[in-house]
PDB file with SEQRES, HELIX, SHEET and CRYST1 records, atoms N, CA, C and O in Angstrom:
SEQRES   1 A   74  MET ASP ALA LYS THR ASP ALA LEU ILE GLU HIS LEU VAL          
SEQRES   2 A   74  LEU GLN GLY GLY ILE GLU ILE ALA ASP ILE ASN LEU GLU          
SEQRES   3 A   74  THR GLY GLU THR TYR TYR ASN ILE THR ASP LYS LEU LYS          
SEQRES   4 A   74  GLU ILE TYR PRO GLU LEU TYR GLN ASP LEU GLU ASP GLN          
SEQRES   5 A   74  PHE LYS HIS HIS LEU PHE VAL LEU ASN LYS ILE GLY PRO          
SEQRES   6 A   74  LYS SER MET THR TRP ARG ILE ARG ASN                          
HELIX    1 AA1 ALA A    3  LEU A   14  1                                  12    
HELIX    2 AA2 LEU A   38  ILE A   41  1                                   4    
HELIX    3 AA3 PRO A   43  ILE A   63  1                                  21    
SHEET    1 AA1 2 ILE A  18  ILE A  23  0                                        
SHEET    2 AA1 2 THR A  30  ILE A  34 -1                                        
CRYST1    1.000    1.000    1.000  90.00  90.00  90.00 P 1           1          
ATOM      1  N   MET A   1     -15.571   9.142  12.492  1.00  0.00           N  
ATOM      2  CA  MET A   1     -15.957   8.836  11.227  1.00  0.00           C  
ATOM      3  C   MET A   1     -14.619   8.837  10.354  1.00  0.00           C  
ATOM      4  O   MET A   1     -13.601   9.415  10.732  1.00  0.00           O  
ATOM      5  N   ASP A   2     -14.711   8.182   9.228  1.00  0.00           N  
ATOM      6  CA  ASP A   2     -13.582   8.236   8.307  1.00  0.00           C  
ATOM      7  C   ASP A   2     -13.677   9.421   7.312  1.00  0.00           C  
ATOM      8  O   ASP A   2     -14.673  10.142   7.251  1.00  0.00           O  
ATOM      9  N   ALA A   3     -12.603   9.570   6.555  1.00  0.00           N  
ATOM     10  CA  ALA A   3     -12.513  10.775   5.745  1.00  0.00           C  
ATOM     11  C   ALA A   3     -13.565  10.698   4.584  1.00  0.00           C  
ATOM     12  O   ALA A   3     -14.009  11.742   4.106  1.00  0.00           O  
ATOM     13  N   LYS A   4     -13.952   9.518   4.147  1.00  0.00           N  
ATOM     14  CA  LYS A   4     -15.033   9.369   3.066  1.00  0.00           C  
ATOM     15  C   LYS A   4     -16.362   9.854   3.626  1.00  0.00           C  
ATOM     16  O   LYS A   4     -17.086  10.595   2.961  1.00  0.00           O  
ATOM     17  N   THR A   5     -16.679   9.445   4.826  1.00  0.00           N  
ATOM     18  CA  THR A   5     -17.973   9.817   5.499  1.00  0.00           C  
ATOM     19  C   THR A   5     -18.007  11.243   5.705  1.00  0.00           C  
ATOM     20  O   THR A   5     -19.016  11.882   5.409  1.00  0.00           O  
ATOM     21  N   ASP A   6     -16.905  11.831   6.227  1.00  0.00           N  
ATOM     22  CA  ASP A   6     -16.812  13.262   6.486  1.00  0.00           C  
ATOM     23  C   ASP A   6     -16.943  14.102   5.299  1.00  0.00           C  
ATOM     24  O   ASP A   6     -17.516  15.189   5.366  1.00  0.00           O  
ATOM     25  N   ALA A   7     -16.410  13.626   4.150  1.00  0.00           N  
ATOM     26  CA  ALA A   7     -16.445  14.321   2.866  1.00  0.00           C  
ATOM     27  C   ALA A   7     -17.949  14.199   2.353  1.00  0.00           C  
ATOM     28  O   ALA A   7     -18.437  15.170   1.776  1.00  0.00           O  
ATOM     29  N   LEU A   8     -18.652  13.118   2.530  1.00  0.00           N  
ATOM     30  CA  LEU A   8     -20.038  13.012   2.145  1.00  0.00           C  
ATOM     31  C   LEU A   8     -20.871  13.886   2.918  1.00  0.00           C  
ATOM     32  O   LEU A   8     -21.718  14.569   2.342  1.00  0.00           O  
ATOM     33  N   ILE A   9     -20.712  13.942   4.241  1.00  0.00           N  
ATOM     34  CA  ILE A   9     -21.562  14.860   5.139  1.00  0.00           C  
ATOM     35  C   ILE A   9     -21.317  16.351   4.761  1.00  0.00           C  
ATOM     36  O   ILE A   9     -22.234  17.170   4.718  1.00  0.00           O  
ATOM     37  N   GLU A  10     -19.946  16.663   4.475  1.00  0.00           N  
ATOM     38  CA  GLU A  10     -19.783  18.056   4.056  1.00  0.00           C  
ATOM     39  C   GLU A  10     -20.479  18.404   2.773  1.00  0.00           C  
ATOM     40  O   GLU A  10     -21.053  19.481   2.613  1.00  0.00           O  
ATOM     41  N   HIS A  11     -20.412  17.442   1.846  1.00  0.00           N  
ATOM     42  CA  HIS A  11     -21.019  17.662   0.558  1.00  0.00           C  
ATOM     43  C   HIS A  11     -22.519  17.875   0.725  1.00  0.00           C  
ATOM     44  O   HIS A  11     -23.071  18.831   0.181  1.00  0.00           O  
ATOM     45  N   LEU A  12     -23.140  17.053   1.424  1.00  0.00           N  
ATOM     46  CA  LEU A  12     -24.600  17.076   1.672  1.00  0.00           C  
ATOM     47  C   LEU A  12     -25.008  18.378   2.346  1.00  0.00           C  
ATOM     48  O   LEU A  12     -26.021  18.989   2.007  1.00  0.00           O  
ATOM     49  N   VAL A  13     -24.138  18.808   3.370  1.00  0.00           N  
ATOM     50  CA  VAL A  13     -24.478  20.089   4.061  1.00  0.00           C  
ATOM     51  C   VAL A  13     -24.345  21.291   3.039  1.00  0.00           C  
ATOM     52  O   VAL A  13     -25.212  22.160   2.943  1.00  0.00           O  
ATOM     53  N   LEU A  14     -23.172  21.268   2.274  1.00  0.00           N  
ATOM     54  CA  LEU A  14     -23.004  22.365   1.336  1.00  0.00           C  
ATOM     55  C   LEU A  14     -24.065  22.402   0.217  1.00  0.00           C  
ATOM     56  O   LEU A  14     -24.338  23.491  -0.289  1.00  0.00           O  
ATOM     57  N   GLN A  15     -24.667  21.298  -0.190  1.00  0.00           N  
ATOM     58  CA  GLN A  15     -25.637  21.214  -1.157  1.00  0.00           C  
ATOM     59  C   GLN A  15     -27.003  21.404  -0.672  1.00  0.00           C  
ATOM     60  O   GLN A  15     -27.934  21.443  -1.476  1.00  0.00           O  
ATOM     61  N   GLY A  16     -27.195  21.529   0.620  1.00  0.00           N  
ATOM     62  CA  GLY A  16     -28.522  21.662   1.240  1.00  0.00           C  
ATOM     63  C   GLY A  16     -29.340  20.527   1.411  1.00  0.00           C  
ATOM     64  O   GLY A  16     -30.552  20.657   1.579  1.00  0.00           O  
ATOM     65  N   GLY A  17     -28.765  19.381   1.382  1.00  0.00           N  
ATOM     66  CA  GLY A  17     -29.430  18.066   1.523  1.00  0.00           C  
ATOM     67  C   GLY A  17     -29.630  17.715   3.034  1.00  0.00           C  
ATOM     68  O   GLY A  17     -30.598  17.056   3.412  1.00  0.00           O  
ATOM     69  N   ILE A  18     -28.758  18.142   3.796  1.00  0.00           N  
ATOM     70  CA  ILE A  18     -28.896  18.012   5.269  1.00  0.00           C  
ATOM     71  C   ILE A  18     -28.460  19.302   5.838  1.00  0.00           C  
ATOM     72  O   ILE A  18     -27.712  20.073   5.235  1.00  0.00           O  
ATOM     73  N   GLU A  19     -28.997  19.542   7.142  1.00  0.00           N  
ATOM     74  CA  GLU A  19     -28.739  20.722   7.973  1.00  0.00           C  
ATOM     75  C   GLU A  19     -28.286  20.340   9.384  1.00  0.00           C  
ATOM     76  O   GLU A  19     -28.792  19.400   9.997  1.00  0.00           O  
ATOM     77  N   ILE A  20     -27.374  21.061   9.837  1.00  0.00           N  
ATOM     78  CA  ILE A  20     -26.874  20.809  11.190  1.00  0.00           C  
ATOM     79  C   ILE A  20     -28.007  21.214  12.116  1.00  0.00           C  
ATOM     80  O   ILE A  20     -28.465  22.356  12.086  1.00  0.00           O  
ATOM     81  N   ALA A  21     -28.475  20.239  12.972  1.00  0.00           N  
ATOM     82  CA  ALA A  21     -29.585  20.557  13.907  1.00  0.00           C  
ATOM     83  C   ALA A  21     -29.019  20.905  15.262  1.00  0.00           C  
ATOM     84  O   ALA A  21     -29.544  21.813  15.906  1.00  0.00           O  
ATOM     85  N   ASP A  22     -28.040  20.280  15.710  1.00  0.00           N  
ATOM     86  CA  ASP A  22     -27.589  20.501  17.074  1.00  0.00           C  
ATOM     87  C   ASP A  22     -26.204  19.834  17.201  1.00  0.00           C  
ATOM     88  O   ASP A  22     -25.833  18.976  16.399  1.00  0.00           O  
ATOM     89  N   ILE A  23     -25.439  20.267  18.257  1.00  0.00           N  
ATOM     90  CA  ILE A  23     -24.159  19.661  18.518  1.00  0.00           C  
ATOM     91  C   ILE A  23     -24.176  19.340  20.086  1.00  0.00           C  
ATOM     92  O   ILE A  23     -24.412  20.233  20.900  1.00  0.00           O  
ATOM     93  N   ASN A  24     -23.930  18.111  20.442  1.00  0.00           N  
ATOM     94  CA  ASN A  24     -23.752  17.739  21.827  1.00  0.00           C  
ATOM     95  C   ASN A  24     -22.425  18.339  22.361  1.00  0.00           C  
ATOM     96  O   ASN A  24     -21.342  17.934  21.939  1.00  0.00           O  
ATOM     97  N   LEU A  25     -22.519  19.209  23.199  1.00  0.00           N  
ATOM     98  CA  LEU A  25     -21.284  19.881  23.759  1.00  0.00           C  
ATOM     99  C   LEU A  25     -20.483  18.953  24.607  1.00  0.00           C  
ATOM    100  O   LEU A  25     -19.271  19.139  24.715  1.00  0.00           O  
ATOM    101  N   GLU A  26     -21.096  17.937  25.232  1.00  0.00           N  
ATOM    102  CA  GLU A  26     -20.362  17.014  26.072  1.00  0.00           C  
ATOM    103  C   GLU A  26     -19.517  15.970  25.218  1.00  0.00           C  
ATOM    104  O   GLU A  26     -18.394  15.615  25.575  1.00  0.00           O  
ATOM    105  N   THR A  27     -20.126  15.515  24.086  1.00  0.00           N  
ATOM    106  CA  THR A  27     -19.502  14.510  23.284  1.00  0.00           C  
ATOM    107  C   THR A  27     -18.923  14.948  22.005  1.00  0.00           C  
ATOM    108  O   THR A  27     -18.052  14.287  21.439  1.00  0.00           O  
ATOM    109  N   GLY A  28     -19.412  16.100  21.519  1.00  0.00           N  
ATOM    110  CA  GLY A  28     -18.982  16.702  20.281  1.00  0.00           C  
ATOM    111  C   GLY A  28     -19.718  16.123  19.096  1.00  0.00           C  
ATOM    112  O   GLY A  28     -19.408  16.416  17.941  1.00  0.00           O  
ATOM    113  N   GLU A  29     -20.783  15.226  19.430  1.00  0.00           N  
ATOM    114  CA  GLU A  29     -21.504  14.620  18.298  1.00  0.00           C  
ATOM    115  C   GLU A  29     -22.411  15.548  17.670  1.00  0.00           C  
ATOM    116  O   GLU A  29     -23.081  16.324  18.351  1.00  0.00           O  
ATOM    117  N   THR A  30     -22.478  15.512  16.305  1.00  0.00           N  
ATOM    118  CA  THR A  30     -23.321  16.440  15.561  1.00  0.00           C  
ATOM    119  C   THR A  30     -24.609  15.714  15.153  1.00  0.00           C  
ATOM    120  O   THR A  30     -24.604  14.537  14.794  1.00  0.00           O  
ATOM    121  N   TYR A  31     -25.717  16.476  15.227  1.00  0.00           N  
ATOM    122  CA  TYR A  31     -27.066  15.932  14.819  1.00  0.00           C  
ATOM    123  C   TYR A  31     -27.437  16.697  13.663  1.00  0.00           C  
ATOM    124  O   TYR A  31     -27.152  17.889  13.552  1.00  0.00           O  
ATOM    125  N   TYR A  32     -28.139  15.963  12.699  1.00  0.00           N  
ATOM    126  CA  TYR A  32     -28.590  16.569  11.388  1.00  0.00           C  
ATOM    127  C   TYR A  32     -29.905  16.394  11.175  1.00  0.00           C  
ATOM    128  O   TYR A  32     -30.463  15.419  11.678  1.00  0.00           O  
ATOM    129  N   ASN A  33     -30.601  17.300  10.406  1.00  0.00           N  
ATOM    130  CA  ASN A  33     -31.923  17.197   9.902  1.00  0.00           C  
ATOM    131  C   ASN A  33     -31.808  17.019   8.399  1.00  0.00           C  
ATOM    132  O   ASN A  33     -30.978  17.676   7.770  1.00  0.00           O  
ATOM    133  N   ILE A  34     -32.645  16.117   7.782  1.00  0.00           N  
ATOM    134  CA  ILE A  34     -32.690  16.001   6.380  1.00  0.00           C  
ATOM    135  C   ILE A  34     -33.617  16.953   5.790  1.00  0.00           C  
ATOM    136  O   ILE A  34     -34.596  17.358   6.416  1.00  0.00           O  
ATOM    137  N   THR A  35     -33.339  17.328   4.592  1.00  0.00           N  
ATOM    138  CA  THR A  35     -34.169  18.297   3.830  1.00  0.00           C  
ATOM    139  C   THR A  35     -34.861  17.553   2.705  1.00  0.00           C  
ATOM    140  O   THR A  35     -34.506  16.406   2.431  1.00  0.00           O  
ATOM    141  N   ASP A  36     -35.808  18.143   2.061  1.00  0.00           N  
ATOM    142  CA  ASP A  36     -36.446  17.537   0.791  1.00  0.00           C  
ATOM    143  C   ASP A  36     -35.451  17.528  -0.312  1.00  0.00           C  
ATOM    144  O   ASP A  36     -35.535  16.702  -1.222  1.00  0.00           O  
ATOM    145  N   LYS A  37     -34.458  18.474  -0.255  1.00  0.00           N  
ATOM    146  CA  LYS A  37     -33.451  18.527  -1.254  1.00  0.00           C  
ATOM    147  C   LYS A  37     -32.624  17.256  -1.446  1.00  0.00           C  
ATOM    148  O   LYS A  37     -32.188  16.933  -2.551  1.00  0.00           O  
ATOM    149  N   LEU A  38     -32.421  16.539  -0.318  1.00  0.00           N  
ATOM    150  CA  LEU A  38     -31.707  15.340  -0.237  1.00  0.00           C  
ATOM    151  C   LEU A  38     -32.322  14.299  -1.273  1.00  0.00           C  
ATOM    152  O   LEU A  38     -31.598  13.474  -1.831  1.00  0.00           O  
ATOM    153  N   LYS A  39     -33.502  14.365  -1.471  1.00  0.00           N  
ATOM    154  CA  LYS A  39     -34.207  13.356  -2.538  1.00  0.00           C  
ATOM    155  C   LYS A  39     -33.632  13.666  -3.843  1.00  0.00           C  
ATOM    156  O   LYS A  39     -33.530  12.742  -4.650  1.00  0.00           O  
ATOM    157  N   GLU A  40     -33.228  14.877  -4.173  1.00  0.00           N  
ATOM    158  CA  GLU A  40     -32.624  15.237  -5.500  1.00  0.00           C  
ATOM    159  C   GLU A  40     -31.106  14.882  -5.543  1.00  0.00           C  
ATOM    160  O   GLU A  40     -30.573  14.384  -6.535  1.00  0.00           O  
ATOM    161  N   ILE A  41     -30.453  15.181  -4.380  1.00  0.00           N  
ATOM    162  CA  ILE A  41     -29.077  15.055  -4.326  1.00  0.00           C  
ATOM    163  C   ILE A  41     -28.554  13.564  -4.315  1.00  0.00           C  
ATOM    164  O   ILE A  41     -27.650  13.128  -5.028  1.00  0.00           O  
ATOM    165  N   TYR A  42     -29.267  12.878  -3.402  1.00  0.00           N  
ATOM    166  CA  TYR A  42     -28.870  11.480  -3.079  1.00  0.00           C  
ATOM    167  C   TYR A  42     -30.109  10.692  -2.823  1.00  0.00           C  
ATOM    168  O   TYR A  42     -30.471  10.464  -1.669  1.00  0.00           O  
ATOM    169  N   PRO A  43     -30.780  10.264  -3.878  1.00  0.00           N  
ATOM    170  CA  PRO A  43     -32.127   9.650  -3.725  1.00  0.00           C  
ATOM    171  C   PRO A  43     -32.078   8.309  -2.996  1.00  0.00           C  
ATOM    172  O   PRO A  43     -33.038   7.929  -2.325  1.00  0.00           O  
ATOM    173  N   GLU A  44     -30.919   7.568  -3.133  1.00  0.00           N  
ATOM    174  CA  GLU A  44     -30.821   6.317  -2.520  1.00  0.00           C  
ATOM    175  C   GLU A  44     -30.747   6.452  -0.941  1.00  0.00           C  
ATOM    176  O   GLU A  44     -31.353   5.709  -0.169  1.00  0.00           O  
ATOM    177  N   LEU A  45     -29.951   7.465  -0.580  1.00  0.00           N  
ATOM    178  CA  LEU A  45     -29.927   7.696   0.943  1.00  0.00           C  
ATOM    179  C   LEU A  45     -31.302   8.238   1.522  1.00  0.00           C  
ATOM    180  O   LEU A  45     -31.721   7.884   2.624  1.00  0.00           O  
ATOM    181  N   TYR A  46     -31.950   9.095   0.716  1.00  0.00           N  
ATOM    182  CA  TYR A  46     -33.188   9.606   1.076  1.00  0.00           C  
ATOM    183  C   TYR A  46     -34.227   8.421   1.287  1.00  0.00           C  
ATOM    184  O   TYR A  46     -35.012   8.365   2.233  1.00  0.00           O  
ATOM    185  N   GLN A  47     -34.127   7.549   0.340  1.00  0.00           N  
ATOM    186  CA  GLN A  47     -35.105   6.348   0.402  1.00  0.00           C  
ATOM    187  C   GLN A  47     -34.798   5.430   1.628  1.00  0.00           C  
ATOM    188  O   GLN A  47     -35.679   4.932   2.329  1.00  0.00           O  
ATOM    189  N   ASP A  48     -33.461   5.259   1.812  1.00  0.00           N  
ATOM    190  CA  ASP A  48     -33.070   4.418   3.048  1.00  0.00           C  
ATOM    191  C   ASP A  48     -33.562   5.044   4.387  1.00  0.00           C  
ATOM    192  O   ASP A  48     -33.971   4.362   5.327  1.00  0.00           O  
ATOM    193  N   LEU A  49     -33.487   6.401   4.390  1.00  0.00           N  
ATOM    194  CA  LEU A  49     -33.854   7.150   5.668  1.00  0.00           C  
ATOM    195  C   LEU A  49     -35.337   7.044   5.775  1.00  0.00           C  
ATOM    196  O   LEU A  49     -35.870   6.755   6.847  1.00  0.00           O  
ATOM    197  N   GLU A  50     -36.043   7.283   4.637  1.00  0.00           N  
ATOM    198  CA  GLU A  50     -37.538   7.166   4.715  1.00  0.00           C  
ATOM    199  C   GLU A  50     -37.924   5.809   5.052  1.00  0.00           C  
ATOM    200  O   GLU A  50     -38.860   5.686   5.843  1.00  0.00           O  
ATOM    201  N   ASP A  51     -37.366   4.773   4.591  1.00  0.00           N  
ATOM    202  CA  ASP A  51     -37.784   3.324   5.004  1.00  0.00           C  
ATOM    203  C   ASP A  51     -37.547   3.153   6.420  1.00  0.00           C  
ATOM    204  O   ASP A  51     -38.428   2.651   7.118  1.00  0.00           O  
ATOM    205  N   GLN A  52     -36.357   3.551   6.948  1.00  0.00           N  
ATOM    206  CA  GLN A  52     -36.014   3.422   8.427  1.00  0.00           C  
ATOM    207  C   GLN A  52     -37.067   4.169   9.227  1.00  0.00           C  
ATOM    208  O   GLN A  52     -37.515   3.630  10.239  1.00  0.00           O  
ATOM    209  N   PHE A  53     -37.497   5.370   8.853  1.00  0.00           N  
ATOM    210  CA  PHE A  53     -38.492   6.111   9.526  1.00  0.00           C  
ATOM    211  C   PHE A  53     -39.798   5.439   9.633  1.00  0.00           C  
ATOM    212  O   PHE A  53     -40.435   5.365  10.684  1.00  0.00           O  
ATOM    213  N   LYS A  54     -40.210   4.901   8.382  1.00  0.00           N  
ATOM    214  CA  LYS A  54     -41.490   4.195   8.437  1.00  0.00           C  
ATOM    215  C   LYS A  54     -41.468   2.928   9.263  1.00  0.00           C  
ATOM    216  O   LYS A  54     -42.450   2.579   9.918  1.00  0.00           O  
ATOM    217  N   HIS A  55     -40.268   2.203   9.224  1.00  0.00           N  
ATOM    218  CA  HIS A  55     -40.161   1.021  10.042  1.00  0.00           C  
ATOM    219  C   HIS A  55     -40.207   1.351  11.495  1.00  0.00           C  
ATOM    220  O   HIS A  55     -40.736   0.545  12.260  1.00  0.00           O  
ATOM    221  N   HIS A  56     -39.691   2.484  11.950  1.00  0.00           N  
ATOM    222  CA  HIS A  56     -39.693   2.850  13.408  1.00  0.00           C  
ATOM    223  C   HIS A  56     -41.058   3.171  13.748  1.00  0.00           C  
ATOM    224  O   HIS A  56     -41.529   2.761  14.809  1.00  0.00           O  
ATOM    225  N   LEU A  57     -41.791   3.925  12.881  1.00  0.00           N  
ATOM    226  CA  LEU A  57     -43.202   4.291  13.170  1.00  0.00           C  
ATOM    227  C   LEU A  57     -44.051   3.014  13.359  1.00  0.00           C  
ATOM    228  O   LEU A  57     -44.857   2.913  14.284  1.00  0.00           O  
ATOM    229  N   PHE A  58     -43.835   2.028  12.428  1.00  0.00           N  
ATOM    230  CA  PHE A  58     -44.516   0.795  12.467  1.00  0.00           C  
ATOM    231  C   PHE A  58     -44.268   0.085  13.800  1.00  0.00           C  
ATOM    232  O   PHE A  58     -45.211  -0.393  14.431  1.00  0.00           O  
ATOM    233  N   VAL A  59     -43.057   0.015  14.214  1.00  0.00           N  
ATOM    234  CA  VAL A  59     -42.718  -0.663  15.494  1.00  0.00           C  
ATOM    235  C   VAL A  59     -43.383   0.081  16.717  1.00  0.00           C  
ATOM    236  O   VAL A  59     -43.898  -0.522  17.658  1.00  0.00           O  
ATOM    237  N   LEU A  60     -43.319   1.447  16.606  1.00  0.00           N  
ATOM    238  CA  LEU A  60     -43.993   2.234  17.709  1.00  0.00           C  
ATOM    239  C   LEU A  60     -45.375   2.049  17.776  1.00  0.00           C  
ATOM    240  O   LEU A  60     -45.949   2.014  18.864  1.00  0.00           O  
ATOM    241  N   ASN A  61     -46.026   1.915  16.596  1.00  0.00           N  
ATOM    242  CA  ASN A  61     -47.501   1.636  16.499  1.00  0.00           C  
ATOM    243  C   ASN A  61     -47.813   0.290  17.019  1.00  0.00           C  
ATOM    244  O   ASN A  61     -48.879   0.119  17.612  1.00  0.00           O  
ATOM    245  N   LYS A  62     -46.987  -0.671  16.852  1.00  0.00           N  
ATOM    246  CA  LYS A  62     -47.300  -2.032  17.374  1.00  0.00           C  
ATOM    247  C   LYS A  62     -47.156  -2.004  18.920  1.00  0.00           C  
ATOM    248  O   LYS A  62     -47.949  -2.646  19.609  1.00  0.00           O  
ATOM    249  N   ILE A  63     -46.237  -1.331  19.433  1.00  0.00           N  
ATOM    250  CA  ILE A  63     -46.021  -1.297  20.866  1.00  0.00           C  
ATOM    251  C   ILE A  63     -47.276  -0.617  21.541  1.00  0.00           C  
ATOM    252  O   ILE A  63     -47.659  -1.018  22.640  1.00  0.00           O  
ATOM    253  N   GLY A  64     -47.871   0.338  20.927  1.00  0.00           N  
ATOM    254  CA  GLY A  64     -48.977   1.000  21.513  1.00  0.00           C  
ATOM    255  C   GLY A  64     -48.632   2.125  22.393  1.00  0.00           C  
ATOM    256  O   GLY A  64     -47.450   2.383  22.621  1.00  0.00           O  
ATOM    257  N   PRO A  65     -49.651   2.851  22.931  1.00  0.00           N  
ATOM    258  CA  PRO A  65     -49.334   4.008  23.762  1.00  0.00           C  
ATOM    259  C   PRO A  65     -48.724   3.620  24.992  1.00  0.00           C  
ATOM    260  O   PRO A  65     -49.066   2.568  25.533  1.00  0.00           O  
ATOM    261  N   LYS A  66     -47.829   4.387  25.502  1.00  0.00           N  
ATOM    262  CA  LYS A  66     -47.169   4.348  26.785  1.00  0.00           C  
ATOM    263  C   LYS A  66     -47.412   5.587  27.643  1.00  0.00           C  
ATOM    264  O   LYS A  66     -47.628   6.684  27.128  1.00  0.00           O  
ATOM    265  N   SER A  67     -47.374   5.399  28.905  1.00  0.00           N  
ATOM    266  CA  SER A  67     -47.565   6.467  29.817  1.00  0.00           C  
ATOM    267  C   SER A  67     -46.133   7.130  30.060  1.00  0.00           C  
ATOM    268  O   SER A  67     -45.144   6.454  30.345  1.00  0.00           O  
ATOM    269  N   MET A  68     -46.118   8.410  29.932  1.00  0.00           N  
ATOM    270  CA  MET A  68     -44.752   9.134  30.225  1.00  0.00           C  
ATOM    271  C   MET A  68     -44.898  10.159  31.215  1.00  0.00           C  
ATOM    272  O   MET A  68     -45.952  10.791  31.283  1.00  0.00           O  
ATOM    273  N   THR A  69     -43.891  10.397  32.028  1.00  0.00           N  
ATOM    274  CA  THR A  69     -43.841  11.449  32.975  1.00  0.00           C  
ATOM    275  C   THR A  69     -42.785  12.399  32.468  1.00  0.00           C  
ATOM    276  O   THR A  69     -41.644  11.998  32.237  1.00  0.00           O  
ATOM    277  N   TRP A  70     -43.169  13.721  32.285  1.00  0.00           N  
ATOM    278  CA  TRP A  70     -42.193  14.687  31.806  1.00  0.00           C  
ATOM    279  C   TRP A  70     -41.636  15.547  32.906  1.00  0.00           C  
ATOM    280  O   TRP A  70     -42.404  15.955  33.777  1.00  0.00           O  
ATOM    281  N   ARG A  71     -40.400  15.842  32.933  1.00  0.00           N  
ATOM    282  CA  ARG A  71     -39.883  16.813  33.864  1.00  0.00           C  
ATOM    283  C   ARG A  71     -39.400  17.959  33.126  1.00  0.00           C  
ATOM    284  O   ARG A  71     -38.733  17.782  32.107  1.00  0.00           O  
ATOM    285  N   ILE A  72     -39.671  19.096  33.538  1.00  0.00           N  
ATOM    286  CA  ILE A  72     -39.108  20.455  32.890  1.00  0.00           C  
ATOM    287  C   ILE A  72     -38.126  20.935  33.813  1.00  0.00           C  
ATOM    288  O   ILE A  72     -38.404  21.213  34.980  1.00  0.00           O  
ATOM    289  N   ARG A  73     -36.924  21.044  33.290  1.00  0.00           N  
ATOM    290  CA  ARG A  73     -35.802  21.623  34.122  1.00  0.00           C  
ATOM    291  C   ARG A  73     -35.724  23.067  33.949  1.00  0.00           C  
ATOM    292  O   ARG A  73     -35.880  23.519  32.815  1.00  0.00           O  
ATOM    293  N   ASN A  74     -35.494  23.879  34.968  1.00  0.00           N  
ATOM    294  CA  ASN A  74     -35.407  25.295  34.959  1.00  0.00           C  
ATOM    295  C   ASN A  74     -33.906  25.659  34.639  1.00  0.00           C  
ATOM    296  O   ASN A  74     -33.558  26.838  34.572  1.00  0.00           O  
TER     297      ASN A  74                                                      
END                                                                             
């Protein structure tokens, strides 16, 4: 990421708009959860993320149910 993106993410974390959810120890990639406060802090980003989420749900709904096999690792 560039410095501008890093600064935005840091700002959003410090303001409570996003929360660190997990860090991939193999790649160092950080995963975030959005909070309702993001709607107040950065409404445009919140709306973009909400629109993307709704789009993905629509696509999954069109695909229909799929059969999945889950493996639980000990």
